[in-house]
N, C-alpha and C positions, 0 to 999 in steps of 0.2 A: 504493500500500500504506500503510495507516494504522499506522505503527510505534508500538508502546507499549513493547516490551522494549528497554531501552537497555543494561542490565548484568545478566548472568545468573550466578547461583551454580551451580557444578557440584558437586552433593552426592553425589559418588561418587569412585571411584578407578580405577586400572588403565587398560586399553585403552578402556573406554567413556568415561572422563573425557577422554581425548585425542580421541576421536571427536566428542564434544559440542563441545569447544573448536574443532576444525576447522570444524564446521558454523557455529558462532557467528562465526568469522572471515569466512566467506563471506557471512554476513548482516550484517556490520559491527556486531556486538553485542559489547560488552566482556565479559570473563570474569573470574570469581573462582574460583580452584581451592581447594577445601577439602582439607585433608590431616591425617592423624594424624602423630604424631612419627615413626612408622616410615616414612612416605612423604614426608619433607621434601625428598628429592633426586629425586623422580619427575619425569619429562620434562614432563608436563602442568603441574606446579607451576611449573617454570621458564618455560614458554611462556605461561602465563596473564598477563593484564594485572595481576592482583593475586592474592595467595594468603593464606590464613588457616589457622593451625594450630588445630584444634578439639578436640585432646585426645591422650591417650596411645595406644599401639598398639592396645589392645583396641577392637574395633569397637563394643562396647557403650558405651564411653566416648568415642567419636569419631563414626564414621559413622552410628551408630544413636542418637546423642544429639540429639533433636529441638530442644531448647532451644539447643544450641550451633550447630546449622546455621542456625536462624532468626536468632540473635544475629549470626552472621557476615554474613548478608544485611543486617542493620540497620546494622552498623558500616561496611560498605563501600558503603552507599547503593545497593545493587542493588535491582532491582524484580522479579526472576523467579528461580525455583529449578527446576533440572532434576535429578530424582532418579536418572536412568540406569536400571539394572536391579539387582535385589537390594537389600540394605539397606532403605531407606525407600520404595522405588519403588511398592510396593503396600500401603502403610500408610495406611488411610483417615484415621486420626486425624492423621497428619502432614500430609496434603493439606489437611485441614480447618484445622489450625493455620496452615499457610502462607497460606491464603486469608483467615483471620481476622486475620492480621498484615498484610494488604493487599499481599501479594506474589502474583505470577502463578505458579501451579503448572503446570508443563509436564506435563500428563497429564489424564485424565478427572476429572470431579467426584467429590468424596469419597463420595457415595452410590453411585455406580457401582462404585467400587473396593471399597467395603464389601460390596456385593451379590455381586460376583464373587470376593471374597476368601474367602468362606465357601463351601466346595465344595457343601454340601447346598443352600444357598440358590441358588447358581449353577445347579446342575442342575435344581432345581425351576423356576427362572425360564426356563431354556432349554426345558425340556419344555413349559411353558405357552405358549411362543412358537413351538412347532412345530419346534424343533431336535431331530434324532434323538439319543436318549440310550441308554446301555446299560441293559438291564433291571436294576432294583435296588430298594433299600429305599424310594425316594421320600421320603427324610428320614432323620432319626436313627434308628438301630436301636433296637428296644424294649428296655427294661430287664428286662422279664419274661422269664425263661428259656424257658418253654414257647412264648411268642409268638415269641421270637427263632428258635428251632429250626424252627417252622412256616414263618416267613417265609423263612428260608434254604432250606428245602426247596422252597418255591414258586418262588424265583428260580432255583435249580438249582446244583449243584456242578459244577466248582470255583468258589469265590467269592473276591472280593478285598475285604478290609477296608481302609477308608481313613479317615484323620483328617479331620474336617470343616475344620480350620484348617491342614491340611498343604500341602505343596508341595515341589517339587524332588526328588520321589521318596521323601520321608521320610514316616513314619507310615503305611506300607502293609504288609499281610501277606496272603499267599495261604492259603486254606483248602481243602484237597482233600476232606476227609471230615467228616461230621457229628460224629464223636467228637472232632475237633480244634477244633470251633467255639468252645466256651466258653473254653477256655484261650487261644486266639488272640485273642478279644475282650478278655480281661483284660490280656494282654501289650500289645496294640496300644493300648488305652486308656491304660495307664500311660505308654507311650512318647509318646503324643500329648500328654498332660498335661505331661510333662517338656519336650518340644520346643516346644510351641505354647501352653501354658497353657490348653488346652482339650481335654478327654478325650472329647468326643462323636465318634462314629463313624457312618459309613454303609457299606453294602456293595452290591456289584454283581456281576453274573455275570463270571467271569474268562474273557476271550476267549483261546483257546489260541494263536493265531498271528497276531495283528494287526500292522499297520504303524502307525506314529505319523505322521499327516499333519496339518499345521496350515495355517490360512488367515489370511493377513495382511489386515487391514482398515485403512482410513484414513478419518477422518470430521472434518468441521468442525462448528461450532456452528449452522450454518444448515440442517442436515438433509441435506447432501450426503455420501454414503457410497460408498466404492469398495472392491472387493476387489482385491488385487494378486497373485493366484495362490496357489499352495500351496508348501509345503516338506515334504520327507521327512526326518524326524528319527528314523528307526527304529534307527539305529546308536547304541546306548546301552549303558552299563555301569552296572548297578544303578540304572536309571531316570535316569541322568545322560547327556545327549546328548554324543556324541563327534564325529560327522560329520553335517552337514546338507547338503541339496541342493535346488535348485529348477530346473525344475519337477520334481514327484515322478514318477519312472518308473512307467509302467503306469497312470496315471490319465488317462482319456480327456478330451478337451475338453468333452464333454457333462457328465461327472461333475464336472469342475472348475467349470464354469459354474453347474451346479445347486447345489452346496454353497456356492459363492461368493455366489450370490444369496440363499440362506437366511441366510448371515451378514450380508449387507448389510441385509436386511429386519429382522433381529433388532436390529442397531445402530440402525436408524431408530426402532424401537419403544422402545428404551432411551434414545434421545436421546444416543447415545454421541458423545464428542468425543476426538479424538487418534488415535494409533496403537493397535492392539490385535491380539491373536492368538487365534483360536479353535483349540483343540487337540482332535483327534479320534483315536480308534482306527479303523482301516479294515480290515475283514475281509469276504471274500466279496462284495465290491462294495458294502458298506454302510458309511456313516460313523456313528460313535457319539461324541457330545460327551463330553469328560472335564473340560475346564476352559477358562477364558479368562484370558489374561494382559493386564492393562491397562497395559502399558508397552512400551518398546522391547525387542526380544529380542536375545540374544547373536548369534543367527544371521541378523539382519536384512541383512547384506551380500549374501547370495545372492539375495535378492529385489531389492535395489538393482541388482545386475548384470544380471539378466534383464529388468528393467523400465526401467532408466535413471532411476529416481526416487530422490532422496535422502530417505530416510525420516526421518532426524534433523532435517534442515532443515524438512521438511513438518510434523513434530511441533511444532517451535518456532513456525513460522508460524501453525499452527492455534491454539496457545495464545495467540499474539499477537493473535488475533481476526480473522485473515484467512480469506477464503473460498477453498476449493480452486480452483486455477486450471486444472483439467482435469477431464474426466468419465470414466466407465467406458469409453466408446468410444475414449478416447485411450490407454488402458492396453494395451500390447502386450507380448508375451513373446519375447525374442530369445535363442536359444541355451540353454545350460545352465551352472549354477554349482554349485560344491562348496566347502564350508568344512570345514577340519580345526581343531579346537581344540587348541592347543599348551599343554600343562600342564607345570609344573615338578614332575615326579614320576617315580619309577622305572617304566620301561616294563613291568616284569614283576610287581613287587609292588604298584605304584600308591601307594607311600608317598610323601608330599610330599617334594620336594627343594629346600628354600629355600637361599639363599646367594648369593654373588657370581657374576655371570656374567663369566667371564674374557674371553670373546670371543663376539660374536654376528654372524653374517652373514645378512642378510635377502635372500631371493630376489627376483628381478624377472623382467622379460621380458613379452612380449605376454600379456594375459589373466591376469596374476598380481597379486594385491593382498594386502598384509599389514597387518592392524590390530594394532599392538603398541606398548606403552609401554616395552618392554625395550630396553636398550642395553648396550654393553660397559662393564663395571665397575658395572652396576646391581645392587643387592642385593635379591634377591627375599625379602620378609619372610615369616616363618612364621605370621603371624597371620590371613591371609585366604585366599580361594580361590586355587588354584594356577595359574589361567589366566594365562599370560604373553603370549598373542597368538593370532591367528587367521590362517591362511593360506587365502585364497579364490582360486579360479581360475575363469575363464569361458572357454567355448569355443563353437564353432558347434553342437556337440552334446555329449552326455554323454561319448562316447569321447574327444573332444578335451580336454574339461575335466579328465577323469581323467588323461590323459597329461601335461597341464600341471601337475596337482597332483603327480604322481609326480616330475616334474623339479624342482618347487619344493621338495618335501620333501628331495630329495637335495641340493639346493643349500643349504638352510637349515642352518647350523652354529651350535650353542650349546655352549659349553665352560664348565666350572666347576660346572655343575649337570646333573642328569639331566632328560630330557624324554621325553614319550610319542611322539616322532616315529617310533621303530621300530614301535610298534603301528599307527600310521596307514599306514606302508609295508606292513606285513603285511596289513592290511585291503584296501588297493588291489590287492595281488597275488592276493587271494582270488577264485576264479572265481564264487562265489555273489554277491559284491558287484559284480563286473564285470557280471553279468547284470542287476542292479537288482531292486528290489522286495523286498528282504529284510525279514523281520519283526523285531520288537523283541527277539527272543531270539537274533539272529544272532551277536553277540559271544560269548555264553555257549556256544552250541552249536557254532560253527564255529572261532572263534579261541581259545576257552577262556581268557578273561581274568578270569573270576570265581573 
């Protein structure tokens, strides 16, 4: 192996920062943990070989400050930067600046990130490459009122308006009737401008009861591309994923192989490098592309458990210039895995619950994995996402994985703050969830958490 990365800057926080640190240790790569003033006592900051404070608590002034991140890499003599997920991970300008500053960016090239970061460009690109997409505007919606109404009628109601630069479930609005269209466009456009600095919108047909299925891909710079199966991410609240599992229930081997091959061929055409995820809506046996994430996903552990492949290590090795050491024929799927996102929030109102964790007990046992940066007396800051960890279980089948998850959630104790563990327990008891194959409206319709 021709090693180039010797010291890596972890340009993120929370559980993903710790996850990257652990991968680097196994690869014998030195680590630099970046942190804001609010995260100075984080576990990964203590465990890293070096740490650098890059600013005050506000993410804008710390984790989103490109100059500070790159300066930290310079002063610590690092030669690579891993952006994790969120923050700067899908910022093409940041990736470009990292490479121009002669650091290795652990991720795809800036041009790919830029193409996939704009939803309109991404969908157009995918459609041109033969990836199935939802019927829609095929670009930005027209400014002319009459043309807009005609186009909407051609696509068919109900419609979904989406911000071109959006993500994470933001900048979206459902339109049920023609008389609501113009007002919805105006409101969504204003929201998009405020949230993303870009008011352009596109629209597509609103699928009534789809599932959210995604395909994990892994590619090196030599044209070798693999798909690592699918994940079902349909258990969502306001477009935010709550529970993920792999493999997706009710997807046949033939369907999985077919859509996986489409994703592999698309990556080859794009000359994609690194890990990535194709996200689809799935309804009536059909896949419809919605977006591609050009980074590691929060839910990557379920894929790791069913394939036995360390995605974060592979991501780093690919960025380091290594060729994949295995082929598609070597990828197998063993058993079933489920992940529950544990958030510091009220389980009924979903209001964030920052503060000091008076005591935490992490579950264990066969088939139980917990990715968390939290510990007893850790202070959960109010400035960032409320995710404090992920409980992941693996079993010989879905029933065993769910049983292990039920036991793990019962064993996990967090005192001093509120968490959404009771919501997860309620979901696991639900007969609809136990049967598998729930659509994205499951929580709203069955558990009534909205």
